C-alpha positions, 0 to 999 in steps of 0.5 A: 653709551646709548640706551640701545647699545647698552641693551644689546650689551646686556643681552649678550652678557645674559647669553654668556651667563646663561649658556656659557661660551660655545665650544666652537665659538671660533668655528663656522656652523650651519643648523637645521631644526625640524620636529624635535631635533636640531642638526648642526655642521661644524668644521675643523679636523678632529678625530672621532672621539674629540668630535663626539666629546664636543657634541656631548659637551653641549647636550648632543651627540654625533648625528644618527641616521637610523631612518630615511627621515633623518637622512633627509633632514641631514641632506637638507642641512648639507644643501645649505653648504656652499660649494667651496666646502667640498674637498679636493675630490669634490666630496664633503666628509663628516664624522657621524655617530657610528663606530666599532670598538676594538675587539668587536669584529665585522658582522656580515649578516647585520645591517650595521656590520657590527658597528653601533651608534654613539647613542646606543643600539646596533640595529637600524632600518636605514643604512647607506654603505658605500662599500663593505667595512673592513673585516678586522677586529684589531683596531677601532673603526669609525664611520664618516658621511660622504656627500657629493654636491656635484652629483647629477640630480639630487646629491647622494649620501654614503657611509665609509669606515676608516681609522678614528685617529689618523690625521691624513684620513680625518674628515673636514668636520662633523655633524651633531644632533640635539633632541628637544621636547618641541619647537616654536614657530619662527617669529613673524614681524609686522614691520621692518626689523630683524630677529636673532635666535640663540639656541640652548646648544649655543648657536646664534642664527637668524634663519631657523624655520623652527626654533627649539624649546628653551631658545631665546629671540632678540628682536630689533625693530627699525628705528627702535631700541633692541627688544623685546627679548622672547623665550620659547616655552611650553604652553599649559594646554600643550605645544610651545609658544613665545613668551611675549604676544605680538604683533612685533614691530607693528606700526600704523604706517604699514598695517597689514601691508607688511608681511601680512601684519605678521599674522599666520592666517588673516590680517584685519585692518582696524580704524586708526591704522591698527590691525588684528590677526584672525584665524580660519574656521576650525583654528584658534588664535595663539597667545602671541596673537599671530599664530593659529592652531587647530581647535581641539574639539576632543579636549572636552572628551565629547565621545563616550565609552570606547569611542575615540575622538578624532579632530577634523577641520571645523569639528570632530568625529567619534570612531568605534573600535572593532566589535562596536558600531557608532550609535544613533547619537554619533558620540557613543558605541553600540556592541555588534552581535557578531553571532548573527553572522554565524561565524562559528561552526558550533555555538556562538556566545556574543561578548562585549566587542567580540564573540566566543565560539563553543563546541558540543561535548566530544568536540574541541575548538580548531581552525583560525580563531577557534571557529571550527570544531574538531572531534576529540579522540577519547580513546587516545586520552586516558584509556576510558575503556577497560579493554576495547575502545572505538572512537565515534563522532563526538563520543566513544564506545566501549567493548569487551573481548570474547569471554567477557561482557560489559559491566553496568558502568559501560566501561569495565568488563567482567568475565563470563562463566561459560560453565553455567551453560554446561558446554562440556560432556564431563567436567567444566572449569571456568577461566578468565575469558574462556573455560576448559573441559576435563575428562575422568581418568582413562578418557581423553579430551576429543579434538572439539575440546568438549567430548571425552573419548576412551583411550588416548588416541580416539582415531585408532581403530578398535580403541574408540569407545561408544560416544556419550554425545547424542546421536547424530552429533559428529565427533571431531578429529583427534586433538587436545583440549578446548584451545583458548579463543576457539569454540565447541563444535556446536558453536560458530568459530570466532570471527576475525579481528575488526581493525576499527576496534582499539585495544586498551593498554595491557589488553589483547589484540583487538577482535570483533565485538561478540555478544556477552553469551560467547562461550569461550575467548582468548585469555588476557594477552593471548592472540586469537587463533584461527581454526586449523584446516586439517581439524576442519576435515576431521568431522566427516572422517569421524562420522564415516567411522561411526557409520561403518562401525555401526554397520559392522555391529549390526551385521555381526548381530544379524550373523549371530541371530542367523547362526542361532536360528540355524543352530536351533533348527538343527537341534530340532531335527536331531530330536525328531530323528531320535523320536522316529527311530524309537517307534520304528519296531512297533505296528499300530492297530486301530481299535474298533471305534477309531476304525468306524470314525475313520470310515465315516470320514471317508464317506 
């Protein structure tokens, strides 16, 4: 046995000891690796459970197609199949990892219709149902992928459900998916030779464009013994590379002429027929001396503070988050004062990377982001006033009902003692928010609620006594005492309620604001009363009665005086007649002296 054959035998023996015999050693398989997963096709009629077990025994699962990207990877893999693999109907049917357990029913509103993936999860962003699944809960249902390689244009993929165990309905094979941390690039040879890759899931292939982490590569150069044997491993700084540097199968005979010397970017000829690989600007030569990777300019963290480093060809750039802007040194961030743009209706407070809006007292933040201010209705929050409350922009006002006045704190109300102003003709009794006039026995309270009238019916002719009110003051019509919420005849009637006022809980009906000196008002819980129309006409009638009564009294006094005068004149005449009748029998004789005096007068 030659050294070459012994090396090959030892290599494959190592593969068997390391990975074990693949579960599909007798089955033909195709594979495609991309990003962090490998997809494989395996032929043979198995039920769904057996297919899942075969995939799982090698570290994978039946394939999932949760996104359009995964569907494209599967489609690229199927494109490698020869047309002869298609079934009698020109279609290829393969198990995928979608199934529905017995007792779980069809769900029309769900994208997966009640099915779930073998790896877990019942929701997905991608579906490709050929038809609606069967609506049953009595048996287990499994999904197969249908692919038509003869379809015009690009091949189409579709899902169809069916029984999981029936032999006649079993697909021709199944699809597996194996996930990995990353991939190594395909090995490039600087001279004639071949490479065979052995993956962790036991598949040997020479056509993998990306090789999963943990795979081995057997290199065979033309005219040389087999070797070296390489392993895809993780780099210390991140990424994945082969364990042995290149170039592989290099020969002075070929230099850069054969496959660019195996270099990914540039191959540089050296003296003596040798060469070396180089990378374009912004890239570094890898540990295999063949591959090139972008320079990690952000590895040294050149950006300061909240700045984020972004690599670019030939360098890097620092980017600042929202609320910051790039400073003059181009590596740090400076805070943006958003308040300069006056974004708030009220006040604005700049903060690191942002800002906050404030509102004056009596207002609260509103609108998107709290940038606007809205008036707070204090009257609706906790009853700040004892009786009446009126909301105002940014504040509120307290008021009291008639018969009360605001206390020194501006919110509470205290009763006004109307009796201090002596509003009653006789006795006054103060009440909460009002007062009441009382009259002595034998007197009745006038309709105005203030005066007292003799008798019980002041409007009955002959029953009214002379009023004790000052001359010229009208007497109201008959009625009861001073009603709550009304005013004496000498005061203005209470105005109507103002709808802008709001009564506090437990208070009376809102009314117009009255000065503190209002003499009477409705009591707590009593509605305000409007003056009676009939009562409003009693004043003129009573005035007319008083005038007529006064005229009658004057006429009676004049008649009495006239009668007395006539009587006295008659008595005087009667006395004169009696005197004349006593002297009629006498004759008067003048004396001498008197006679001379009379004669002298005539002369």
